[in-house]
C-alpha positions as CSV (number, residue, x, y, z in Angstrom):
1,M,21.2,10.0,-7.4
2,P,22.9,12.3,-4.9
3,H,21.8,12.3,-1.3
4,T,23.3,14.3,1.5
5,L,24.5,14.2,5.1
6,W,21.9,16.8,5.9
7,R,19.0,14.4,5.2
8,T,20.9,11.5,6.8
9,A,21.4,13.5,10.0
10,S,17.8,14.6,10.0
11,R,16.7,11.0,9.8
12,A,19.2,10.0,12.5
13,V,17.8,12.6,14.9
14,A,14.2,11.5,14.1
15,A,15.2,7.9,14.6
16,L,16.9,8.6,17.9
17,G,13.8,10.5,19.1
18,A,11.6,7.5,18.2
19,V,13.8,5.2,20.3
20,V,14.0,7.6,23.3
21,L,10.5,9.1,23.3
22,G,8.4,6.4,21.7
23,A,5.3,7.0,19.6
24,G,5.1,10.7,20.1
25,A,8.7,11.4,18.9
26,L,8.0,11.8,15.2
27,S,5.6,14.7,15.8
28,A,8.6,16.8,16.7
29,A,10.7,15.8,13.7
30,A,11.8,18.6,11.5
31,G,10.3,18.9,8.0
32,P,12.2,19.5,4.8
33,S,14.9,22.0,5.3
34,S,14.8,25.5,3.8
35,A,18.4,25.0,2.7
36,A,19.2,23.4,-0.7
37,P,21.5,20.4,-0.1
38,A,23.7,19.1,-3.0
39,G,21.5,17.8,-5.8
40,E,18.7,20.3,-5.0
41,K,18.3,23.6,-6.9
42,V,16.3,26.6,-5.7
43,I,14.1,27.8,-8.6
44,V,12.1,30.4,-6.7
45,S,12.9,32.2,-3.4
46,E,10.9,35.2,-2.4
47,D,10.7,37.0,0.9
48,F,8.7,40.0,-0.5
49,S,11.1,42.6,0.8
50,G,10.3,44.9,-2.2
51,S,7.1,46.8,-2.8
52,A,5.9,45.2,-6.0
53,L,5.0,41.7,-7.2
54,P,8.1,39.8,-8.1
55,E,9.0,39.6,-11.8
56,G,7.3,36.7,-13.6
57,W,4.4,36.4,-11.1
58,R,1.1,36.6,-12.9
59,V,-2.2,37.7,-11.3
60,V,-4.9,35.6,-12.8
61,D,-7.8,36.8,-10.7
62,G,-8.5,38.4,-7.4
63,T,-6.4,41.0,-5.6
64,W,-2.7,40.3,-5.0
65,K,-0.2,42.8,-3.5
66,V,3.0,43.0,-1.6
67,Q,2.4,44.5,1.8
68,D,4.6,44.7,5.0
69,G,7.0,42.2,3.6
70,R,4.4,39.6,2.7
71,L,2.3,38.6,-0.4
72,V,-1.3,39.2,0.4
73,G,-4.1,37.7,-1.7
74,T,-7.8,38.5,-1.2
75,A,-10.8,36.7,-2.7
76,T,-14.4,37.6,-1.7
77,S,-15.7,34.8,-4.0
78,G,-14.2,32.2,-6.4
79,N,-10.8,30.6,-6.5
80,N,-8.5,33.6,-7.0
81,K,-4.9,32.7,-8.0
82,I,-1.5,34.0,-8.9
83,T,0.9,31.8,-11.0
84,F,4.7,31.7,-11.1
85,G,7.7,29.4,-11.4
86,R,8.1,26.8,-14.1
87,H,7.2,23.2,-14.8
88,L,9.0,20.7,-12.6
89,D,8.5,16.9,-12.2
90,D,10.3,16.8,-8.8
91,F,10.1,19.7,-6.4
92,R,9.4,21.1,-3.0
93,F,6.9,24.0,-2.6
94,E,7.1,25.7,0.8
95,A,5.9,28.9,2.3
96,T,4.8,30.5,5.6
97,V,1.0,31.0,5.5
98,R,-1.3,33.1,7.6
99,F,-5.0,33.6,7.4
100,E,-5.7,37.3,8.0
101,K,-9.4,37.2,7.5
102,V,-11.9,34.5,6.6
103,A,-15.6,34.5,5.8
104,E,-16.0,31.2,7.6
105,P,-13.7,28.3,8.8
106,T,-14.3,26.3,5.6
107,R,-12.5,29.0,3.5
108,W,-9.1,28.1,2.3
109,E,-5.8,28.8,0.7
110,A,-3.9,26.4,-1.6
111,F,-0.6,25.7,-3.2
112,G,-1.0,25.1,-7.0
113,L,1.1,22.1,-7.9
114,D,0.4,21.8,-11.6
115,V,-1.5,24.9,-12.9
116,P,-1.5,26.3,-16.5
117,A,0.3,29.7,-16.4
118,D,-2.9,31.4,-17.5
119,G,-4.9,29.7,-14.7
120,A,-7.1,27.7,-17.0
121,R,-8.6,24.4,-15.9
122,P,-7.6,21.7,-15.1
123,W,-5.3,22.2,-12.2
124,W,-4.1,20.4,-9.1
125,I,-3.8,22.0,-5.6
126,A,-2.8,21.2,-2.0
127,T,-5.4,23.0,0.1
128,M,-5.6,24.2,3.8
129,R,-8.7,25.5,5.4
130,S,-8.5,28.0,8.2
131,G,-10.5,25.3,10.2
132,S,-7.7,22.8,9.4
133,T,-8.7,20.3,12.1
134,A,-11.8,19.4,10.1
135,S,-11.7,15.9,8.5
136,N,-11.1,17.7,5.2
137,G,-9.0,20.5,6.7
138,L,-6.2,19.5,4.4
139,E,-6.8,18.2,0.8
140,F,-5.2,17.1,-2.4
141,A,-7.7,18.0,-5.1
142,Q,-8.1,18.6,-8.8
143,M,-10.3,21.2,-10.5
144,T,-11.3,19.3,-13.7
145,T,-11.7,20.7,-17.2
146,A,-15.5,20.6,-16.7
147,G,-15.2,22.7,-13.5
148,S,-16.0,20.0,-11.0
149,W,-13.9,19.0,-7.9
150,N,-12.0,15.7,-7.7
151,V,-10.8,15.5,-4.1
152,T,-8.5,12.5,-3.9
153,D,-7.1,12.8,-0.3
154,T,-8.1,14.5,2.9
155,A,-6.6,14.8,6.4
156,A,-7.1,16.8,9.6
157,A,-4.3,18.9,10.9
158,P,-3.2,18.5,14.6
159,Y,-4.4,22.1,15.4
160,A,-6.3,24.8,13.6
161,A,-4.6,27.3,11.4
162,G,-7.2,29.9,12.5
163,T,-6.4,33.5,11.8
164,G,-3.3,35.5,12.7
165,R,-1.2,32.3,13.1
166,D,1.8,31.5,10.9
167,I,1.8,27.9,9.5
168,K,4.8,26.5,7.7
169,V,3.4,24.5,4.8
170,S,5.5,22.3,2.5
171,I,4.4,20.1,-0.3
172,E,7.0,17.6,-1.8
173,V,6.1,16.4,-5.3
174,H,7.6,13.6,-7.3
175,G,5.7,13.0,-10.5
176,N,2.2,11.8,-9.5
177,Q,3.2,11.5,-5.8
178,A,3.1,14.3,-3.2
179,R,3.5,14.6,0.5
180,W,1.7,17.3,2.6
181,F,3.7,18.8,5.5
182,F,2.0,21.0,8.2
183,D,4.6,22.7,10.4
184,G,7.2,20.1,9.5
185,Q,5.0,17.1,10.0
186,Q,3.6,14.9,7.2
187,M,-0.1,14.9,7.2
188,M,-0.9,12.8,4.2
189,R,0.5,11.5,0.9
190,T,-1.1,11.0,-2.5
191,T,-0.2,9.0,-5.6
192,S,-3.1,10.4,-7.6
193,L,-1.7,13.5,-9.2
194,V,-2.2,13.7,-12.9
195,R,0.6,15.8,-14.3
196,S,0.6,18.1,-17.3
197,A,3.6,18.8,-19.6
198,D,3.8,22.5,-18.8
199,G,1.9,23.3,-15.6
200,V,3.6,25.7,-13.2
201,Q,3.1,26.7,-9.5
202,A,0.5,29.0,-8.1
203,L,-1.0,30.3,-4.9
204,F,-4.8,30.4,-4.3
205,V,-7.2,32.1,-1.9
206,N,-10.9,31.4,-1.5
207,G,-13.3,33.5,0.6
208,S,-10.5,34.9,2.6
209,T,-7.5,37.2,2.9
210,V,-4.3,35.3,3.2
211,S,-0.6,36.4,3.5
212,F,2.4,34.4,2.4
213,D,6.1,34.7,3.2
214,D,9.3,32.9,2.3
215,V,7.9,31.2,-0.7
216,K,10.4,28.8,-2.1
217,I,10.4,26.3,-5.0
218,T,13.2,23.8,-4.9
219,E,13.9,21.3,-7.7
220,L,14.7,17.9,-6.2
221,P,16.6,14.9,-7.3
222,G,14.4,12.2,-8.9
223,N,14.6,9.7,-6.1
224,G,11.4,10.4,-4.3
225,Y,11.7,7.1,-2.5
226,L,14.1,8.5,0.1
227,R,12.0,9.4,3.2
228,P,12.1,13.1,4.1
229,A,12.4,14.0,7.8
230,G,8.9,14.2,9.3
231,S,7.5,11.5,7.1
232,P,6.4,8.0,8.0
233,V,7.7,4.9,6.3
234,T,6.2,4.2,2.9
235,V,3.5,1.5,3.1
236,I,4.0,-1.2,0.5
237,A,1.1,-3.8,0.2
238,H,2.7,-7.2,-0.4
239,R,0.9,-8.9,-3.3
240,G,-1.9,-6.4,-2.6
241,A,-3.7,-6.7,0.7
242,S,-2.8,-10.4,0.8
243,S,-3.9,-10.9,4.4
244,A,-7.5,-9.9,3.5
245,A,-8.0,-10.9,-0.1
246,P,-6.6,-13.4,-2.7
247,E,-3.0,-12.3,-3.4
248,N,-1.9,-10.8,-6.7
249,T,-5.4,-10.0,-7.8
250,L,-7.2,-6.7,-8.6
251,V,-9.4,-7.3,-5.6
252,A,-6.3,-7.4,-3.3
253,Q,-5.0,-4.4,-5.1
254,E,-8.2,-2.4,-4.5
255,I,-8.3,-3.4,-0.8
256,G,-4.6,-2.4,-0.4
257,R,-5.3,0.9,-2.1
258,R,-8.3,1.7,0.2
259,A,-6.2,0.6,3.2
260,G,-3.8,3.5,2.6
261,A,-0.9,1.7,0.8
262,D,1.4,4.0,-1.0
263,F,2.6,1.1,-3.3
264,I,1.1,-2.2,-4.4
265,E,3.8,-4.9,-4.6
266,N,3.1,-7.7,-7.1
267,D,5.0,-10.3,-9.1
268,V,5.2,-10.8,-12.8
269,Q,5.9,-13.9,-14.9
270,P,5.4,-14.8,-18.6
271,S,2.7,-17.2,-19.9
272,K,3.6,-19.8,-22.5
273,D,2.7,-17.3,-25.2
274,G,4.7,-14.5,-23.7
275,V,2.0,-12.4,-21.9
276,P,3.2,-11.0,-18.6
277,F,0.8,-12.2,-15.8
278,V,0.7,-11.3,-12.1
279,L,1.6,-14.4,-10.1
280,H,4.0,-15.2,-7.3
281,D,4.5,-19.0,-7.5
282,G,6.1,-20.8,-10.4
283,T,2.9,-22.9,-10.7
284,V,-0.8,-22.0,-10.5
285,D,-1.5,-24.9,-8.1
286,R,-1.7,-23.0,-4.8
287,T,-3.7,-19.9,-5.8
288,T,-6.0,-21.1,-8.5
289,D,-8.2,-24.1,-9.4
290,G,-5.7,-25.1,-12.1
291,T,-2.4,-27.0,-12.1
292,G,0.9,-26.6,-13.8
293,S,3.7,-24.2,-14.5
294,I,2.6,-20.7,-15.5
295,R,5.2,-20.8,-18.3
296,N,3.6,-23.9,-19.7
297,L,0.1,-22.4,-19.8
298,T,-1.2,-20.0,-22.5
299,S,-2.8,-16.7,-21.6
300,A,-6.2,-18.0,-22.6
301,Q,-5.7,-21.0,-20.2
302,L,-4.6,-18.7,-17.4
303,K,-7.5,-16.3,-17.8
304,A,-9.9,-19.2,-17.5
305,L,-8.6,-20.1,-14.0
306,D,-10.4,-19.1,-10.8
307,A,-7.9,-17.2,-8.7
308,G,-10.1,-16.3,-5.7
309,S,-12.0,-19.3,-4.4
310,W,-8.9,-20.9,-2.8
311,F,-8.9,-17.9,-0.4
312,S,-12.6,-17.8,0.3
313,P,-15.8,-18.7,-1.5
314,H,-16.7,-15.0,-1.4
315,Y,-14.0,-14.5,-4.0
316,T,-15.1,-17.2,-6.4
317,G,-14.6,-16.1,-10.0
318,V,-11.8,-13.6,-9.4
319,R,-9.3,-13.9,-12.2
320,M,-5.5,-13.7,-12.5
321,P,-4.7,-10.3,-14.0
322,T,-2.3,-9.6,-16.8
323,L,0.3,-7.0,-16.0
324,A,-1.5,-4.7,-18.5
325,E,-4.7,-5.1,-16.6
326,Q,-3.1,-4.4,-13.3
327,L,-1.4,-1.2,-14.6
328,A,-4.6,0.0,-16.3
329,D,-6.3,-0.3,-12.9
330,L,-3.6,1.6,-11.1
331,R,-3.6,4.3,-13.8
332,T,-7.3,4.9,-13.7
333,R,-8.0,4.3,-10.0
334,G,-4.8,5.5,-8.4
335,G,-1.7,3.9,-6.9
336,D,1.9,3.0,-7.9
337,L,3.5,-0.4,-8.4
338,L,6.5,-2.1,-6.9
339,L,6.9,-4.8,-9.5
340,E,9.0,-7.8,-8.8
341,I,10.3,-9.7,-11.9
342,K,9.9,-13.2,-10.5
343,G,12.4,-15.9,-11.5
344,A,14.8,-16.0,-14.4
345,H,13.8,-13.9,-17.4
346,T,15.4,-13.6,-20.8
347,R,16.2,-10.2,-22.2
348,D,13.2,-10.5,-24.6
349,Q,10.9,-11.4,-21.7
350,V,12.0,-8.3,-19.8
351,A,11.6,-6.3,-23.0
352,K,8.0,-7.4,-23.1
353,I,7.4,-6.2,-19.5
354,V,9.0,-2.8,-20.3
355,Q,6.8,-2.6,-23.4
356,V,3.6,-3.1,-21.4
357,I,4.7,-0.5,-18.8
358,R,5.3,2.0,-21.6
359,E,2.1,1.2,-23.4
360,Q,0.1,1.8,-20.2
361,N,1.9,5.2,-19.7
362,M,3.1,4.0,-16.3
363,T,6.9,4.5,-16.5
364,K,6.8,7.2,-13.8
365,R,4.6,5.0,-11.5
366,V,6.4,1.7,-11.7
367,F,9.4,0.6,-9.6
368,V,11.0,-2.6,-10.7
369,Q,12.7,-5.0,-8.2
370,S,14.0,-8.5,-8.4
371,F,16.2,-11.1,-6.8
372,E,17.5,-11.8,-10.3
373,V,20.5,-9.5,-11.1
374,E,20.3,-10.3,-14.8
375,A,16.7,-9.1,-14.9
376,L,17.7,-5.8,-13.3
377,K,20.6,-5.4,-15.8
378,Y,18.2,-6.0,-18.7
379,T,15.7,-3.5,-17.3
380,Y,18.4,-0.8,-17.0
381,E,19.6,-1.4,-20.6
382,L,16.0,-1.3,-22.0
383,A,14.5,1.4,-19.7
384,P,17.0,3.4,-17.7
385,E,14.2,5.7,-16.6
386,L,12.7,2.9,-14.4
387,P,13.9,2.9,-10.8
388,L,15.4,-0.4,-9.7
389,G,15.5,-2.3,-6.5
390,L,17.6,-5.4,-5.6
391,L,15.9,-8.0,-3.4
392,R,18.1,-9.9,-1.0
393,S,17.5,-12.6,1.6
394,S,20.8,-11.7,3.2
395,L,23.0,-8.6,3.0
396,D,25.9,-8.3,0.6
397,A,29.3,-7.6,2.0
398,D,29.2,-4.1,0.4
399,P,25.6,-3.1,-0.4
400,V,26.7,0.3,-1.6
401,A,29.1,-1.1,-4.1
402,I,26.4,-3.4,-5.7
403,A,23.9,-0.6,-5.6
404,K,26.3,1.5,-7.7
405,E,27.1,-1.4,-10.0
406,L,23.4,-2.1,-10.7
407,H,22.2,1.6,-10.8
408,L,19.9,0.9,-7.9
409,T,17.4,3.4,-6.5
410,A,16.6,1.0,-3.6
411,Y,18.2,-1.9,-1.8
412,N,15.5,-4.2,-0.4
413,P,16.7,-6.9,2.0
414,S,14.9,-9.2,4.4
415,S,14.3,-7.4,7.6
416,G,16.3,-9.8,9.9
417,P,19.7,-9.3,8.4
418,L,19.1,-5.6,8.1
419,L,18.4,-5.3,11.9
420,A,21.5,-7.3,12.5
421,R,23.6,-4.7,10.5
422,P,21.8,-1.4,11.2
423,G,24.6,0.8,9.9
424,V,23.9,-0.4,6.3
425,V,20.9,2.0,6.2
426,A,23.0,5.1,6.8
427,D,25.6,3.9,4.3
428,L,23.0,3.4,1.6
429,H,21.3,6.7,2.4
430,N,24.7,8.5,2.1
431,A,24.9,7.0,-1.4
432,G,21.4,8.2,-2.3
433,V,19.9,4.7,-2.2
434,A,16.6,4.0,-0.4
435,V,16.0,0.9,1.8
436,M,12.7,-1.0,1.8
437,P,12.8,-4.3,3.7
438,W,10.5,-7.2,3.3
439,T,8.0,-8.8,4.4
440,V,7.2,-7.4,7.9
441,D,3.9,-7.8,9.7
442,S,4.9,-7.2,13.3
443,A,4.4,-3.7,14.9
444,A,7.4,-4.3,17.1
445,T,9.6,-4.8,14.0
446,W,8.0,-1.8,12.3
447,K,9.1,0.3,15.2
448,S,12.7,-1.1,15.0
449,L,12.9,-0.5,11.3
450,D,11.4,3.0,11.6
451,A,14.1,3.8,14.2
452,L,16.7,2.7,11.7
453,G,15.3,5.2,9.2
454,V,14.2,2.8,6.5
455,D,12.2,4.4,3.7
456,G,9.5,1.9,3.2
457,I,8.2,-1.4,4.5
458,I,6.7,-4.3,2.5
459,T,3.9,-5.9,4.5
460,N,0.9,-8.2,4.2
461,R,-0.9,-5.8,6.6
462,P,-1.0,-2.4,4.8
463,A,-4.1,-1.2,6.7
464,E,-2.4,-1.9,10.0
465,L,0.9,-0.3,9.0
466,A,-0.9,2.8,7.7
467,G,-2.7,3.1,11.0
468,W,0.5,2.6,12.9
469,N,2.1,5.3,10.8
470,N,-0.8,7.6,11.7
471,A,-0.4,6.9,15.3
472,M,3.3,7.6,15.3
473,L,2.9,10.8,13.4
474,H,0.2,12.3,15.6
475,G,1.7,11.1,18.9
476,A,-1.6,9.7,20.1
477,R,-2.8,6.3,19.1
478,P,-6.4,5.8,18.1
479,K,-8.3,2.8,19.4
480,P,-7.7,-0.5,17.6
481,T,-10.2,-1.7,15.0
482,V,-10.6,-5.1,13.5
483,D,-12.6,-6.8,10.7
484,I,-12.9,-10.3,9.4
485,A,-12.7,-10.5,5.6
486,S,-12.7,-14.3,5.4
487,P,-14.6,-16.5,6.0
488,A,-17.4,-14.0,5.6
489,N,-20.1,-14.0,8.2
490,G,-23.0,-16.3,7.1
491,T,-20.9,-18.3,4.6
492,T,-21.7,-22.0,4.0
493,L,-18.7,-24.2,3.3
494,D,-18.0,-27.8,2.6
495,R,-15.0,-29.8,3.6
496,A,-13.3,-29.6,0.2
497,Q,-12.8,-25.8,0.8
498,R,-9.9,-24.3,2.7
499,P,-10.8,-20.6,3.2
500,V,-7.9,-18.4,4.3
501,V,-8.4,-16.6,7.6
502,G,-8.4,-13.0,6.4
503,V,-8.2,-10.4,9.2
504,A,-7.7,-6.6,8.8
505,A,-6.7,-4.9,12.1
506,A,-5.5,-1.4,12.7
507,N,-3.7,0.3,15.6
508,A,-3.3,-3.0,17.4
509,D,-0.2,-4.3,19.2
510,N,-1.6,-7.9,19.5
511,V,-4.2,-9.7,17.3
512,Q,-5.6,-13.1,18.5
513,V,-7.7,-15.3,16.3
514,K,-9.7,-18.2,17.7
515,L,-12.0,-20.7,16.0
516,D,-14.5,-22.1,18.5
517,G,-12.2,-21.0,21.2
518,A,-9.0,-22.6,19.8
519,P,-6.2,-20.4,18.5
520,V,-5.7,-20.3,14.7
521,A,-3.3,-18.4,12.5
522,P,-4.4,-15.4,10.5
523,G,-3.4,-15.5,6.8
524,K,-3.4,-19.3,6.8
525,P,-6.0,-21.7,5.4
526,L,-8.6,-23.3,7.7
527,D,-8.7,-27.1,7.8
528,L,-12.4,-27.9,7.8
529,T,-11.9,-31.7,7.8
530,G,-12.0,-32.0,11.6
531,L,-15.0,-29.7,12.2
532,S,-18.4,-30.9,13.0
533,V,-21.3,-30.2,10.6
534,G,-23.1,-27.0,11.7
535,E,-22.1,-23.5,12.8
536,H,-18.7,-22.4,13.9
537,T,-17.5,-19.0,15.1
538,L,-14.3,-17.2,14.3
539,R,-13.5,-14.5,16.9
540,V,-10.7,-11.9,16.6
541,K,-9.5,-9.7,19.4
542,A,-7.2,-6.8,18.7
543,T,-5.6,-5.0,21.6
544,S,-3.5,-2.0,22.4
545,P,-3.0,0.3,25.3
546,K,-5.9,2.3,23.9
547,G,-8.4,-0.5,24.2
548,T,-9.8,-3.7,22.6
549,A,-11.7,-4.4,19.5
550,V,-13.5,-7.6,18.7
551,A,-15.0,-9.0,15.5
552,T,-16.8,-12.3,15.0
553,S,-17.8,-14.3,11.9
554,T,-20.1,-17.3,12.0
555,F,-19.9,-19.8,9.1
556,T,-21.6,-23.2,8.6
557,V,-19.9,-26.4,7.6
558,A,-22.3,-28.4,5.4
559,A,-22.2,-32.1,4.6
560,T,-22.0,-32.5,0.9
561,P,-21.1,-35.5,-1.3
562,A,-18.1,-33.6,-2.7
563,G,-16.9,-32.6,0.7
564,L,-17.3,-36.1,2.0
565,G,-15.3,-37.4,-0.9
566,H,-12.5,-35.0,-0.2
567,L,-12.5,-36.0,3.4
568,I,-12.2,-39.7,2.6
569,I,-9.4,-39.2,0.1
570,T,-7.4,-36.9,2.4
571,S,-8.1,-38.9,5.6
572,G,-5.0,-41.0,5.5
573,A,-7.0,-44.2,5.3
574,D,-5.4,-47.1,3.6
575,Q,-6.1,-47.7,-0.1
576,G,-8.6,-50.5,0.5
577,A,-10.7,-48.5,2.9
578,V,-10.6,-45.5,0.5
579,S,-11.8,-47.7,-2.3
580,A,-14.6,-49.2,-0.2
581,L,-15.8,-45.8,1.1
582,T,-15.7,-44.0,-2.3
583,S,-17.6,-46.8,-4.0
584,K,-20.4,-46.7,-1.4
585,L,-20.4,-42.9,-1.6
586,A,-20.7,-42.9,-5.4
587,A,-23.7,-45.3,-5.0
588,G,-25.4,-43.0,-2.5
589,R,-25.3,-45.6,0.2
590,Y,-24.6,-43.2,3.0
591,D,-25.7,-45.5,5.8
592,Q,-23.1,-48.1,4.7
593,V,-20.4,-45.4,4.5
594,A,-21.2,-44.6,8.2
595,Q,-21.2,-48.2,9.3
596,Y,-18.0,-49.0,7.5
597,A,-16.2,-45.9,8.9
598,T,-17.3,-46.7,12.4
599,A,-16.2,-50.4,12.1
600,Q,-12.8,-49.5,10.7
601,S,-12.1,-46.6,13.1
602,G,-8.6,-46.8,14.4
603,K,-7.8,-49.8,12.2
604,H,-7.8,-48.9,8.5
605,I,-9.1,-45.4,9.0
606,P,-7.6,-42.9,11.5
607,A,-10.1,-42.5,14.3
608,R,-10.2,-38.7,14.1
609,Y,-11.4,-38.9,10.5
610,A,-13.6,-42.0,10.9
611,T,-15.8,-40.1,13.3
612,V,-16.3,-37.1,11.0
613,I,-16.8,-39.4,7.9
614,A,-19.5,-41.3,9.8
615,A,-21.2,-38.1,11.0
616,D,-21.2,-36.5,7.5
617,A,-22.6,-39.7,6.0
618,L,-25.5,-39.9,8.5
619,A,-26.2,-36.2,7.8
620,L,-26.4,-36.9,4.0
621,R,-28.6,-40.0,4.8
622,S,-31.0,-37.8,6.7
623,Q,-31.1,-35.4,3.7
624,Q,-32.3,-38.3,1.5
625,S,-35.3,-39.0,3.7
């Protein structure tokens, strides 16, 4: 799909500004141009130099007139509107807006993004209040068929539109996605638009008199994954919010969505009976309570597995979703999917994936990527309408050539090689190909990649990246925040469990996690085998130049027969000692377990484990009394 030197130059200027000026630079980046570069087509362009309404503009309700070179709409009550244009899937809607008079700061104007020509419900709008600095000063919203509001996204503008002030507004729409620009700066993005087959554009006024100038509708190329100037990088939640919830589950997907992710990234593989399931590994061993290759297990066997308790007891009972279930959740609750076809697939297996995507009516909201070139070729043959991305651990000698050969919409390499060859980004952009590197969790690396002009970043920390984006856009970082998702405060665990340290931090340059004062790694399982019975405290400190945020979670390690058995088996004791200990444990002779562990400490049982085994056995003995 064509891209242009204009956008590349705009991104280069924004990138240079980010390097030279730091976090505040992006606030000065130019928004989408008023020109129409190659591949873009101007559909409507009105400067209202005449004295009458332009031909084809339809007043639905309210008072609309051309006056002093501007279109003026007045509404004393209700949502008064004028419709025009034609149905477009991919377009930019821009105009200069000025509130002339308002009943109160909550009154608004709006750009109709998908509105029946006769103004009937339902319709979707991008709204701006005159008091645009309110938390809902800017909105994406739907008026439903029933006449109720469905507000999907809100944001505050950096300053008030007020009255008598010209504001350049631009909304860039690609299918169900849209970006909201306020004086050239992106304020928010949505993936929740529900598009009709024939809706057109419109202008709205509510409780106000508003004038509009230089109204332009530009049809855009279909690759909405290229980042417009003034926009932050697209936030792609790797396996869902995998740092805060069990990966590749609907729970992780929901947390990623609430964190502000633009895309959920997940993996798909077939079950033994050919049902596409969401799973990263070739086996279910790591992320469920089962064992074996996913391709050797039936869909019924896979659905019976617990896919949450490995991460934390809080998620016990979470199931592995099918691709159909994942897409249904995204369709009904919002969000788009970056779907990795994991491992080798036959043409029939890829055809099944495509079938599910089409059955769920999600072809416009799924982006397919893979390391497997054959899987991408099959996808293109079967569903040329689906955008494709090639995953790479290193860079090809000529990424542009392979992008052309495979009909790629995006080229998605590991971040390290990309930073080593930064010119690749501009080369790919010139060819109309987006760049979305993986998997990046460092704010320092986000900054470097943003300066290169990459279009999206795949991360395990979507909440943090969304917060970082917000700070970069607004030029002023908010204070850091932090929360501990796992182990949850008040949880009781036994030694057989290995809860993952789940931390969600935003606007932080540095995150330190300590367990009882000793450093531990976020996103990694906790080893409970060496902890004493009783309470333990996990403490997280997130810092930035704006301050420090701290969160704590206190959990209890309990002595249980199952936990003691796990400890004995994994202690590294020799086989004779393991047999002796487990036989005494099975008979409930806890005092003998303690005596034997103490006697064999440093001999047949590693001393570190012998002490804990003895302590747990004595605790269980006291529970018998």
